[in-house]
C-alpha positions in Angstrom: 158.5 150.5 170.6 160.9 153.4 170.3 158.8 154.7 167.4 155.8 154.9 169.8 157.6 157.0 172.4 156.9 160.4 170.9 153.2 159.5 170.6 153.1 158.2 174.2 154.8 161.2 175.6 152.5 163.5 173.6 149.5 161.6 174.9 150.6 162.0 178.5 151.0 165.7 178.1 147.8 166.3 176.1 144.8 167.6 178.0 141.7 166.5 176.2 138.6 168.6 176.9 135.0 168.3 175.8 134.0 171.1 173.5 130.3 172.0 173.0 129.4 172.4 169.3 126.5 173.9 167.5 124.7 170.6 167.5 125.0 170.4 171.3 123.7 173.9 171.7 120.7 173.5 169.4 118.7 171.7 172.0 119.6 174.1 174.8 117.6 177.0 176.3 119.6 179.9 177.7 119.0 182.1 180.7 120.9 185.4 180.4 122.4 186.5 183.7 123.7 190.0 184.2 126.2 189.0 186.8 126.2 192.3 188.8 122.5 192.4 189.0 121.4 188.7 189.5 122.3 187.6 193.0 124.7 188.7 195.7 127.0 186.5 197.7 125.3 187.5 201.0 121.9 186.5 199.6 120.3 189.9 200.2 117.1 190.7 198.5 116.9 194.2 199.9 120.3 195.6 199.1 120.3 199.0 197.4 121.7 199.5 194.0 122.7 202.6 192.0 121.0 201.5 188.8 120.6 205.0 187.4 124.2 205.9 188.2 125.5 202.6 186.6 127.4 201.6 189.7 128.3 198.1 190.8 125.6 196.4 192.9 127.7 193.5 194.1 126.1 190.6 192.2 128.7 187.8 192.0 129.5 184.3 190.6 129.0 182.9 194.1 125.6 184.5 194.1 124.7 182.8 190.8 125.7 179.4 192.3 123.4 180.0 195.3 120.5 180.7 193.0 121.0 178.0 190.3 117.9 176.2 191.7 115.9 179.3 190.7 117.1 179.0 187.2 116.7 175.2 187.0 113.2 175.7 188.3 112.4 177.1 184.9 114.2 174.1 183.4 117.0 176.1 181.7 120.1 174.0 180.8 122.5 176.9 180.0 123.3 180.3 181.2 125.0 183.3 179.6 127.0 185.4 182.0 128.5 188.9 181.7 132.2 189.5 180.6 134.6 188.4 183.4 137.7 190.5 182.7 138.9 193.5 184.7 136.9 196.7 184.0 137.7 200.3 184.4 138.1 201.2 188.1 136.7 204.7 187.8 133.0 205.5 188.5 132.2 205.9 184.9 128.6 204.7 184.9 129.6 201.9 182.6 130.8 199.5 185.2 128.8 196.4 184.4 131.3 194.6 182.2 131.8 195.9 178.7 134.6 198.4 179.2 137.5 196.0 180.0 141.1 197.0 179.8 143.0 194.0 181.0 142.2 190.6 179.5 144.6 188.8 181.9 142.9 189.5 185.2 139.4 188.9 186.5 136.8 191.4 187.6 137.2 191.2 191.4 133.7 192.8 191.8 132.3 189.4 190.6 134.7 187.2 192.6 137.9 185.2 192.3 139.2 182.7 189.8 138.1 179.9 192.2 134.6 181.4 192.3 134.4 181.3 188.5 135.6 177.7 188.4 133.1 176.8 191.1 130.3 178.3 189.0 131.4 176.3 186.0 131.6 173.1 188.0 128.2 173.8 189.6 126.6 174.2 186.2 128.2 171.1 184.7 127.3 169.0 187.7 123.7 170.0 186.9 124.1 169.1 183.2 124.1 172.8 182.3 126.3 174.8 179.9 128.2 178.0 180.5 128.2 180.7 177.9 130.7 183.5 178.4 130.2 187.1 177.1 133.4 188.5 175.6 134.5 191.7 173.9 137.1 191.6 171.0 136.2 194.9 169.3 137.6 197.4 171.8 139.1 198.2 175.2 137.7 200.8 177.6 139.3 204.1 178.7 138.2 206.7 181.2 139.3 210.0 179.6 139.4 212.0 176.4 139.9 210.0 173.2 142.8 212.1 172.1 144.7 211.5 175.4 144.5 207.7 175.8 147.3 206.1 177.8 147.6 202.9 175.8 150.2 201.5 178.2 147.4 200.5 180.7 145.9 198.0 178.3 146.9 194.3 178.6 148.0 192.8 176.3 147.4 195.6 173.8 149.7 198.1 175.5 150.7 200.2 172.5 148.9 202.6 170.2 149.8 200.5 167.2 147.2 197.9 168.2 144.4 200.4 167.7 142.7 202.3 164.9 143.2 206.1 165.0 140.3 207.8 166.8 137.2 208.7 164.8 133.6 208.7 166.0 130.9 206.6 164.4 128.2 208.8 162.9 125.3 206.5 162.4 125.5 203.0 161.1 125.1 203.4 157.3 128.8 203.4 156.5 130.0 199.9 157.4 133.7 200.7 157.0 133.2 203.5 159.6 131.3 201.1 161.9 134.3 198.7 161.8 137.2 201.0 162.2 135.9 204.0 164.3 135.4 204.0 168.0 132.3 203.3 170.1 131.7 205.1 173.4 131.8 208.8 173.9 134.3 211.5 175.0 134.0 210.5 178.7 134.5 206.8 178.2 135.8 206.1 174.7 136.3 202.6 173.5 139.6 202.4 171.6 139.0 200.2 168.6 141.3 197.2 168.1 143.0 196.6 164.7 141.4 193.1 164.5 142.5 193.0 160.8 146.1 192.8 161.9 147.7 189.4 162.3 149.4 190.1 165.7 146.1 191.3 167.2 144.4 188.2 165.9 147.1 185.9 167.3 146.9 187.6 170.7 143.1 187.3 170.9 143.2 183.7 169.7 145.7 182.7 172.4 143.7 184.5 175.1 140.4 182.9 174.2 141.8 179.4 173.8 143.3 179.6 177.3 140.2 181.2 178.7 137.9 178.4 177.5 140.2 175.7 178.7 140.9 177.2 182.1 137.3 177.9 183.0 135.5 175.0 181.2 133.5 177.4 179.0 131.0 175.8 176.7 130.1 178.7 174.4 130.7 182.4 173.7 128.5 185.4 173.2 130.7 187.9 171.3 129.8 191.6 171.9 129.7 194.2 169.1 130.6 191.8 166.3 129.0 194.1 163.7 131.9 196.5 164.6 134.5 193.9 163.6 135.2 192.8 160.0 133.5 189.4 159.6 136.7 187.8 158.2 138.2 188.0 161.7 135.9 185.5 163.3 136.4 182.0 161.7 140.0 181.6 163.0 139.0 183.2 166.4 136.0 180.9 166.9 138.1 177.9 165.8 140.8 178.9 168.3 138.2 178.9 171.1 137.1 175.4 170.2 133.4 176.1 171.2 130.2 177.4 169.8 129.9 181.1 169.4 127.1 183.6 168.9 127.7 187.1 167.8 125.9 190.3 168.6 124.9 192.2 165.4 122.5 194.9 166.6 121.0 195.6 163.2 117.6 194.8 161.7 118.9 194.3 158.2 119.2 190.6 157.7 120.9 191.0 154.3 123.7 192.6 156.2 124.0 190.6 159.5 123.9 187.2 157.8 127.5 187.8 156.7 128.5 187.7 160.3 126.3 184.6 160.9 128.2 182.8 158.2 131.6 183.7 159.7 130.8 183.2 163.4 128.3 180.3 163.1 125.5 182.1 164.9 124.2 185.6 165.8 121.6 187.1 168.0 118.5 187.4 165.9 117.9 191.1 165.9 116.2 191.1 162.5 113.4 189.0 164.1 113.5 190.9 167.4 112.2 194.3 166.0 109.1 193.0 164.2 108.5 190.5 167.0 108.2 193.3 169.6 106.0 195.4 167.3 103.7 192.4 166.5 102.9 191.6 170.2 103.1 195.0 171.9 99.5 195.9 170.9 96.5 194.5 169.2 97.3 196.8 166.3 100.8 195.2 165.9 101.6 193.9 162.5 101.5 190.1 162.4 102.3 190.3 158.7 105.6 192.1 159.2 106.7 189.3 161.6 105.7 186.5 159.3 107.3 188.2 156.3 110.6 188.6 158.3 110.5 184.9 159.2 110.7 184.1 155.5 113.1 186.8 154.4 115.5 185.6 157.1 115.4 182.2 155.5 116.1 183.6 152.1 119.1 185.8 153.2 120.7 183.6 155.9 122.0 180.1 155.5 120.3 178.7 158.6 118.4 181.0 161.1 117.7 177.9 163.3 121.2 178.4 164.6 120.6 181.9 165.8 119.9 183.1 169.3 116.1 183.9 169.5 115.3 186.5 172.2 112.8 189.1 173.1 114.6 191.0 175.9 118.2 191.6 176.9 120.3 194.2 178.7 120.6 196.4 175.7 117.0 196.8 174.8 113.9 198.0 176.6 111.8 195.6 178.7 108.6 194.5 176.9 106.7 196.2 179.7 107.8 199.5 178.3 105.4 198.8 175.4 102.6 197.0 177.2 101.8 195.6 180.7 99.5 193.0 179.2 100.4 189.6 180.5 98.7 187.7 177.7 100.7 189.6 175.1 103.9 188.8 177.1 103.0 185.1 177.1 102.6 185.1 173.3 105.9 186.9 173.0 107.7 184.4 175.2 106.0 181.5 173.5 107.4 182.6 170.2 110.8 183.1 171.8 110.9 179.5 173.1 109.0 177.7 170.3 110.3 179.6 167.2 113.3 178.9 165.1 116.6 179.3 167.0 118.2 178.8 170.3 115.9 180.4 172.9 117.2 183.1 175.3 115.3 184.5 178.2 116.8 187.6 180.0 116.8 187.6 183.8 113.7 189.3 185.1 111.6 188.6 182.0 110.0 185.8 184.1 109.0 188.4 186.7 107.5 190.8 184.1 110.1 193.4 185.2 110.0 197.0 183.7 112.7 199.3 182.5 114.0 201.3 179.7 117.6 201.9 178.5 118.1 205.6 179.1 119.2 205.2 181.9 119.5 201.4 182.0 116.6 200.7 184.4 116.2 197.4 182.4 119.2 196.3 184.5 117.5 196.6 187.9 118.7 193.8 190.2 116.6 190.7 190.1 116.8 190.4 193.9 114.3 193.2 194.1 111.6 190.7 192.9 112.3 188.2 195.7 112.9 185.5 193.1 109.2 184.7 193.0 108.8 181.1 191.7 105.0 181.5 191.7 105.0 184.3 189.2 102.8 183.6 186.2 105.5 184.1 183.6 108.0 182.0 185.7 105.6 179.1 185.4 104.8 179.8 181.8 108.5 179.8 180.9 109.1 176.6 182.9 106.4 174.7 181.1 107.6 175.9 177.6 111.2 175.1 178.3 110.4 171.6 179.6 108.2 171.1 176.6 110.9 172.2 174.1 113.5 170.0 175.7 111.2 167.0 175.5 110.2 167.7 171.9 113.9 168.1 170.9 114.4 164.5 172.3 111.3 162.9 170.7 110.9 164.7 167.4 113.8 163.8 165.0 115.8 166.8 164.1 113.2 169.2 165.5 115.7 172.0 166.3 116.8 172.0 162.6 113.4 172.2 161.1 112.4 175.6 159.8 109.0 177.0 160.9 106.2 177.1 158.4 103.4 179.6 159.0 100.2 177.6 158.2 97.6 180.2 159.2 97.6 184.0 159.4 95.1 186.7 160.0 95.2 190.3 161.3 95.7 189.3 164.9 96.8 185.6 164.9 99.1 183.1 163.2 99.9 179.5 163.5 103.3 177.9 163.1 104.1 174.3 162.3 107.6 173.0 163.2 109.1 169.5 163.2 109.0 166.2 161.3 105.6 165.1 160.1 103.9 163.0 162.8 106.1 164.7 165.4 105.4 168.3 164.7 104.4 171.1 167.1 101.6 173.5 166.2 101.8 176.8 167.9 99.1 179.4 167.7 99.8 183.0 168.7 97.8 186.2 168.8 98.2 189.8 169.9 94.6 190.5 171.1 95.5 190.8 174.8 93.8 190.0 178.0 90.1 190.0 178.2 89.5 189.0 174.6 86.3 187.0 174.2 86.7 183.4 173.1 86.9 182.7 169.4 87.6 179.7 167.3 90.2 179.1 164.6 90.3 176.1 162.2 93.9 175.5 161.5 94.9 173.5 158.4 98.2 172.8 156.7 99.7 171.4 159.9 100.0 167.8 158.4 98.6 166.1 161.5 96.5 163.1 160.4 92.8 163.1 160.9 91.8 161.6 164.2 95.2 162.1 165.9 94.9 163.2 169.5 97.0 166.2 170.4 97.6 167.9 173.8 97.6 171.6 174.4 100.7 171.9 176.6 99.8 175.1 178.4 96.4 174.0 179.7 96.9 170.2 179.4 93.7 169.8 177.4 93.3 167.1 174.7 91.6 167.4 171.3 91.6 165.4 168.1 92.2 166.5 164.5 88.8 166.6 162.7 87.9 164.3 159.8 88.2 167.3 157.6 91.8 167.7 158.6 91.2 170.9 160.6 92.6 171.4 164.1 89.8 173.3 165.8 91.4 175.7 168.3 89.4 177.7 170.9 91.3 180.8 171.7 90.4 182.9 174.7 91.8 185.7 176.9 94.5 186.4 174.4 96.5 183.4 175.4 98.8 181.3 173.1 98.3 177.6 172.4 100.9 174.9 171.8 99.8 171.4 170.5 101.8 168.2 170.4 100.8 164.6 169.7 99.6 163.1 173.0 101.3 159.8 172.5 104.7 161.5 172.3 104.3 163.0 175.8 105.2 159.7 177.5 108.1 160.1 179.9 107.9 163.9 179.5 106.9 165.0 183.0 104.3 167.2 181.2 100.5 167.2 181.7 100.5 164.4 184.3 102.9 162.2 182.3 105.6 160.5 184.5 109.2 161.3 183.9 112.3 159.3 184.3 114.6 160.6 187.1 117.8 159.4 185.5 120.5 162.0 185.1 122.7 162.0 182.0 126.4 162.8 182.1 126.8 166.5 182.0 129.6 166.1 179.5 127.5 164.1 177.1 128.0 165.3 173.5 124.5 164.3 172.4 122.8 167.4 173.7 120.8 165.6 176.4 120.5 167.0 179.8 118.6 166.5 183.0 115.4 168.4 183.6 113.3 169.3 186.6 110.1 167.2 186.9 107.2 169.5 185.8 103.7 169.6 186.9 101.2 171.1 184.5 100.7 174.8 184.9 97.2 176.2 184.1 97.1 179.1 181.7 95.5 182.2 183.1 95.1 185.1 182.3 104.5 199.8 169.5 107.9 198.4 169.1 111.5 199.6 168.9 113.2 201.3 165.9 115.4 199.6 164.6 152.8 192.9 172.8 153.0 189.0 172.3 151.8 187.1 175.4 152.2 183.4 175.7 150.9 183.1 179.3 147.6 181.5 180.1 144.5 183.6 180.8 143.3 184.6 184.2 144.7 182.5 187.0 145.7 179.6 184.8 147.9 178.0 187.4 145.0 175.8 188.4 143.9 173.5 185.6 140.5 171.9 185.1 139.7 168.9 187.2 138.5 167.0 184.2 141.8 167.6 182.4 143.8 166.5 185.5 141.8 163.3 185.6 142.4 162.7 181.9 146.1 163.4 182.2 146.4 161.1 185.2 144.5 158.3 183.5 146.6 158.5 180.4 149.8 158.6 182.6 148.7 155.4 184.5 148.0 153.6 181.2 151.2 154.5 179.4 153.8 154.7 182.3 154.3 150.9 182.3 154.8 150.9 178.6 157.4 153.7 178.9 159.2 151.9 181.7 159.3 148.7 179.7 160.5 150.4 176.5 163.2 152.4 178.3 164.3 149.3 180.1 
């Protein structure tokens, strides 16, 4: 028994936490929340906001909690929120979350530690995941780059933790990109020496504590292309959760190095041709299809990447076209293509805005959170469909898309195991396009099989010749799935089970909102040592407390007996 004492004592003091892995995240769909611009604690939908000036608009974590039903109404089961650490107090115009200078305190503009924990709890109670945006490349400073007061940074309060100042001139010299500074001469971003072991250790301790203290399920890591890729394996391992890196480059032969080291990246190589393909009827479908296959050649597994078509760093799609049909095709690819789908707040409201200034960050409350908006309903149907398909089609999220038809304006994708595959047909013709017919082959659906078009809830059967005859009209996309596999889906009149799985389940399952069928209606971009816990760690996770208490109750009698 004495030999067991060390193990028993260790068990009592060990806090075991569920950690979300890549496999857990594959089946998720993510809604990106720009915390300052999503929802206010007072619930206002008319509050003014200095978007052009880049000022705080008082969105908060409590505001997000109060609007989770809006997000769940689109069936999302994960959200990505802005960085949470303290930002520069000056009115720099960069106040939204990416110029932090103190890793060990929270951004009071967004709320308290209790508010952040409450958000995490509210999400997990709904079976949803929390992805946290973080920055490891730099700190933020309001002043000239040659007069930085390094003592204000926490924990990196000495110049030795940073690269000497140099400006990045373009992005062709990768060494320069990794060691020189982002920002400008008004708000420079001192670049951390992430190649140094002490800096690595400090960041690893911080992120481990952060994930544990706030029950974080995943990370979105900012500006990873500015950090040497070898930094990330140990950092991600220290976090214990899935991570996705931002590599804002279109060159997949370059960014795939970071994907290998981090585990996932935002799929910028697909983003650029995707926008060009659907922003006009003259967009190149061929460039997009070619990129789908070159990504597969250069990257180990693009199905692990974050697939997006808008975010806070790029122009809204409406900057290129106001055509709703083209937007629906774009969104359909984003949700049904290879990768983990990400929809940026406001995309469902067809919001407008460029990036100079950042009008693409206009508060969502200005839309009134319209749940009847056409794109809101379109997204809700697609997300519910993808979630059901992930459950019913073996290994669906791991299957690579095959393009089985392509012409100047249209293409068809096949994804999934034979007999359980999805066939998605997209086009860039736009609204008002007369009806035309496509005969799609190579989809591997057997002759005579009945399939349902999920956006209009219409059924058809594969012809004896093997062709899937598709009537395209008004520029709208089509998504087909075997009808018999829609049982218990809540889609197209099918009933759905109301059982709610455990939010901590590691099988990737999650609750969904019961859906009614929605009826489909009606030029791209160029490419010192700290051992403390992070941010208010005096209050531990409830789940950990329960685990510790349970273990204590089990082993205390054994301890008493052995010591006696």
